[in-house]
C-alpha positions in Angstrom: 123.6 91.1 68.1 124.2 91.7 71.8 126.0 88.4 72.1 128.3 89.4 69.2 129.1 92.7 70.8 129.8 91.0 74.1 132.1 88.5 72.5 133.9 91.3 70.6 134.3 93.3 73.8 135.7 90.2 75.6 138.1 89.6 72.8 139.3 93.2 72.7 139.6 93.4 76.5 141.9 90.5 76.6 139.4 88.3 78.5 139.2 85.8 75.8 142.2 83.7 76.9 141.3 80.1 77.8 141.9 79.1 81.5 145.4 77.8 81.9 146.7 79.8 78.9 150.0 81.5 79.6 149.9 85.1 78.5 153.0 86.3 76.7 154.5 89.6 77.8 153.8 92.6 75.6 157.1 93.8 74.1 156.8 97.2 75.8 156.1 95.7 79.2 159.0 93.2 78.7 161.3 96.1 77.8 160.2 98.1 80.9 160.8 95.2 83.2 164.1 94.3 81.7 165.2 97.9 82.1 163.9 98.3 85.6 165.5 95.1 87.0 169.1 96.3 86.8 168.0 99.8 87.8 166.4 98.3 91.0 169.4 96.1 91.6 171.7 99.1 91.6 169.2 101.1 93.8 169.1 98.4 96.4 172.9 98.1 96.3 173.4 101.9 96.9 170.7 102.2 99.5 172.0 99.2 101.5 175.3 101.1 102.0 173.5 103.6 104.2 173.0 101.0 107.0 176.5 101.5 108.4 177.6 104.7 106.6 174.9 107.3 106.9 175.1 109.8 109.8 171.4 110.8 109.5 169.1 108.2 111.2 166.1 109.2 109.0 168.2 108.7 105.9 169.1 105.3 107.1 165.4 104.5 107.6 164.5 105.8 104.2 167.3 103.9 102.5 166.2 100.7 104.2 162.7 101.2 103.0 164.0 101.9 99.5 166.0 98.7 99.5 163.2 96.6 100.8 160.6 98.1 98.4 162.8 97.7 95.4 163.8 94.2 96.2 160.1 93.2 96.5 159.3 95.0 93.2 162.2 93.2 91.5 160.9 89.8 92.7 157.5 90.7 91.2 159.1 91.8 87.9 161.2 88.6 87.7 158.1 86.6 88.3 156.2 88.2 85.4 159.1 87.8 83.0 159.6 84.2 84.0 155.9 83.4 83.7 155.9 84.9 80.2 158.9 82.9 79.2 160.9 86.1 78.6 164.6 86.6 79.6 165.3 88.6 82.7 167.9 90.6 80.7 167.9 91.9 77.2 170.8 91.4 74.9 173.5 94.1 75.2 172.4 97.4 73.6 168.9 96.0 72.9 167.5 99.2 74.4 170.0 101.6 72.9 167.4 102.9 70.4 165.2 104.3 73.2 167.8 105.8 75.5 169.5 102.6 76.9 169.4 101.5 80.4 168.9 104.3 82.8 171.1 103.8 85.8 173.7 105.7 87.8 177.3 105.5 87.0 178.3 101.9 87.9 181.4 103.3 89.7 179.2 105.3 92.0 178.7 102.3 94.4 182.4 102.1 94.9 182.7 105.8 95.5 179.8 105.7 98.0 181.3 102.7 99.8 184.5 104.8 100.5 182.5 107.5 102.3 181.0 107.8 105.8 179.0 110.3 107.8 177.8 113.6 106.4 179.9 113.3 103.3 178.2 109.9 102.5 174.8 111.3 103.3 175.2 114.2 100.8 176.6 112.1 98.0 174.0 109.3 98.5 171.1 111.8 98.5 172.4 113.5 95.3 172.9 110.1 93.5 169.6 108.6 94.7 167.6 111.7 93.7 168.9 111.3 90.1 168.5 107.6 90.3 164.9 107.7 91.5 164.1 110.4 88.9 165.2 107.9 86.2 162.8 105.4 87.7 160.0 108.0 87.6 160.7 108.7 83.9 160.7 105.0 83.0 157.5 104.4 85.0 155.7 107.3 83.3 156.6 105.8 79.9 155.3 102.4 80.9 152.1 103.8 82.4 151.4 105.5 79.1 152.6 102.8 76.7 152.3 99.4 78.5 149.7 96.7 77.8 149.4 94.6 81.0 147.3 96.3 83.6 149.4 94.8 86.5 152.6 96.2 85.0 151.1 99.6 84.4 149.8 99.6 88.0 153.3 98.8 89.3 154.6 101.6 87.1 152.1 104.0 88.7 153.1 103.0 92.2 156.8 103.4 91.3 156.1 106.9 89.9 154.2 108.0 93.1 156.6 106.4 95.6 159.8 107.6 93.9 158.4 111.1 93.4 157.6 111.2 97.2 161.1 109.9 98.0 162.7 112.6 95.8 160.9 115.3 97.7 161.9 113.8 101.0 165.5 113.5 99.9 165.6 117.1 98.8 164.5 118.1 102.3 167.2 115.9 103.8 169.8 117.7 101.5 168.8 121.0 103.0 169.9 119.9 106.4 173.0 117.9 105.5 
């Protein structure tokens, strides 16, 4: 009887896969990763602009950290999708039924690129606060709904780090 319970527990926990078996991505995890990849790409693009446009040195440092972190996370996400045999992007409008892709206005990068100094700082902070809040919302959804522990752990880290970044950026706004 104990052996039967142990085997059932292993099967339910997902530990029953044979060595070398490629695990498929859970549809919710795949959707989260496919939505986060373009979101991260856009975040990296906007944050990278701070390097030669931001007046505030601390904002430049935060933006560099954001770009580096999100690039690393995106590499991890691409790796999971690839190993599961899933596409890196979903078909157009595939996620429309649950709010669509959360991202900043695509023209925002161009508007930011045209600014420098304090004006750039203020606009970047406002845009990134909203952008990072979208990441927090997606991460909370994944943490509560996802299947793969690693993806849920990443979502938890995203939620914590983006929430801390938002608080920091709000303080920066107060002095810009």
